[in-house]
N, C-alpha and C positions, 0 to 999 in steps of 0.2 A: 452699821446698824441699815436695816434697808427702808428705803422710801415708803412711808404713805401713801394710800393711793388714794387718789382722786376721782369725787367725782363729778361729771358734769354736769350741772342747773339748765333749764330752759333758753339761759338767759346766757346763758357762753359763761356763767362765772363756773369755778373752781372750788369746790368740795375737798374739805379732808371727813374719808370716814369717819373719824371722831368726831366730826362737828355734827355727825346726822342723827335719827335714831335711827335704831336697827332692822326695827319695820321698812323702812322706806331703802336703807341699803341691801336686805335678802331681796326685796321687789327689785329691785335693778337685776341685780346680780340674777335671778331665780330667768328675767324678760330678756336679760343679754344671753342667757345659755339655748330659752332657746330657740332667740331668733341662733346663732348661731350653727344651732343642729340645722332648723332646717333650711338656712344658706347654703350649707355645705352639702343636704336632697336635695338641694331645686338649681346648684350646679350639677351634680350628677343627672340628675334629670333632664337635664339640657345636652345635655353628654351623648346623655339615651338615646332622648328623640332629634339630634344631630342624625346618629348613624338610622335611625329606625326608620326619616325619610330620606336616605337619600340610598335604605337597600330599596327600600316601596318607590324612589324615581326612579333608580337602575333597572329594577325587572322590567318596570314600565317600558322601561328607554331600548331596553333590548327585545323587552315581546314589538314593540315598535317600527327599531329594524330592523327587523322580519322584510318588510314591507318600506322599506326602503325612508321610512319616516319616524318622526321627534312626538312621543307621547305630550299631547297640550291638556289632553281635557279632566273632566273627573272618571273615579275609575272605582272596581269593587272591588275585592280579594279574601276569598277566603278557603280557611281552609278543610284539606277532600272529606272528611266530615262535619263541613260546614258549621261546626259548633262557636267559630271562632271566625272576624269578618272587619276588616280593615276598609272605611272610608272613607278613600281621598276626594274634595269637591272640592272645585275652582270655581270660584264668581267674579263678574266684573259688574262694578255699580253701573247702571245708565241715565244719563240725565238729560235734561234736552233746554236746547237755550232759550229767550226769550221769542227769538223771533219764531216760536211754537203761535205767538200772540195773528201773528199774520195767515196762519193759517184756519186757526178759527177765524177769523173774519171770510175765509175763501168759503170755508163750512158751513157757515150762519149760511150766504147770502147762496149757497146748492140748495138745501134746505129749503131757504126763502122761496125759489124756483119750484122746486118737487108739490109743498106744500099747495102752493100756487098751484097747477097741473095738477092734482089731487080734485082743487077746490071746485072744477070745474066737470069734472066727470063724478056718474053716477051710482059709483060706484062702491058700496061702502069697506071691498072687500078690499079695494086700491087704497082706500084716506088711511084705513087701521093699518097699513103695510108702509105707508110712510110715515105714520106719529109712531112706530114701531126701528123705525130707520132710524129718525133724526131723535129717538133721546137714544140712540144705540149712540148715536154721531157727535151730539153734545155730550155724552157721559163718557165717551173717549177722548175728546180735545177738555174734556173742563178741569181750568185751570184753581188751584188751590189758594190758602190766599194769601201767599204768599206770590202767584205769578208764575208756582210752575204743574208742571205734567207732569200726571205719573202714568211713569217709563214703559210699565206692559199695556197698555192703558193702549198707547201710541200706537208699539207696536201689533199687536190687535187688530188698531184702524188699516195703517196697511198692507193688510193681512187682503183686503174687502175687495171682490174684485168688482168696480163702481169705475165706470171708464168716462163721466161728468171730465172733462175741460179741470172745472172749477174744482174738484176735488182732488185729478192727480195730480192737479203742480200744490194746492193746498198736501201732498201726502209725499211733494217732491223739499218743501219746506223744513217740514217736518223734519226726512232724514238727513236735510239738509245743518238741521237743528242741532240730532244727534253728538252726544259729548261719551267719551266711552271709558272710564275710571281704573285705575290702577285694578290688574290682577290679583286675586286674594285664592293661597291654597289652604285646605283646612281636613284637617285627619282627623277621623273618630274612629274611637273600636271598641267591638260589640262583641259580650260571648251568650253562650249559653249557658246559665248557672245548676246547681244540681237540679233545682226546684224545674226544670222545664222551659224556664223566660229567655228572656233575650234581655241583656242587661249591657249598658253599658261601663267600660274602663275607664274612671274619672281620674284623671292626675291635667285638669286646664290643662291638654301640649297644647292645644295648640296659642295660648297666652305667651309659652315660653321661649 
């Protein structure tokens, strides 16, 4: 005699199906069948993803090896008719430590010195220029409520050609406070549909 099937409840208790309402048993059956179907599809998708990533990276490495290098950054691959496109994007989170506070103090000192110099001149143009520069620098070194600086704005500050010793020292502090996070690689696929418009090939590829 075949054993009766049992269903497990939320608290781990086992129930004979004969003890449960038919609609509950049927609902459980549907959910289990759908999950089995999707989990099998996900496993196949993971296999396809691994093959696709391997093909893309091997192709890029082969291209780079022609110059004695290995491909490290982002890339775009297209079909000959340009109707299909693969975008490989490499990102790296960048943050700055608490030492940025000391850099801000130096920049504030530099701004105050420039404003004092400007106050002694009659040129409104010079005064306006100093005000604009001050706003730019203060925005670049501004900290949020948690005491964190915006990495992009700090990088923009480091590009400025200011020879003042205090500013240079501040930028040295900023450079020393930089922390590079782990690199992440994303792959996106798009194609031109029958209507001639670009469409994304949606499959949550990067989450597999």
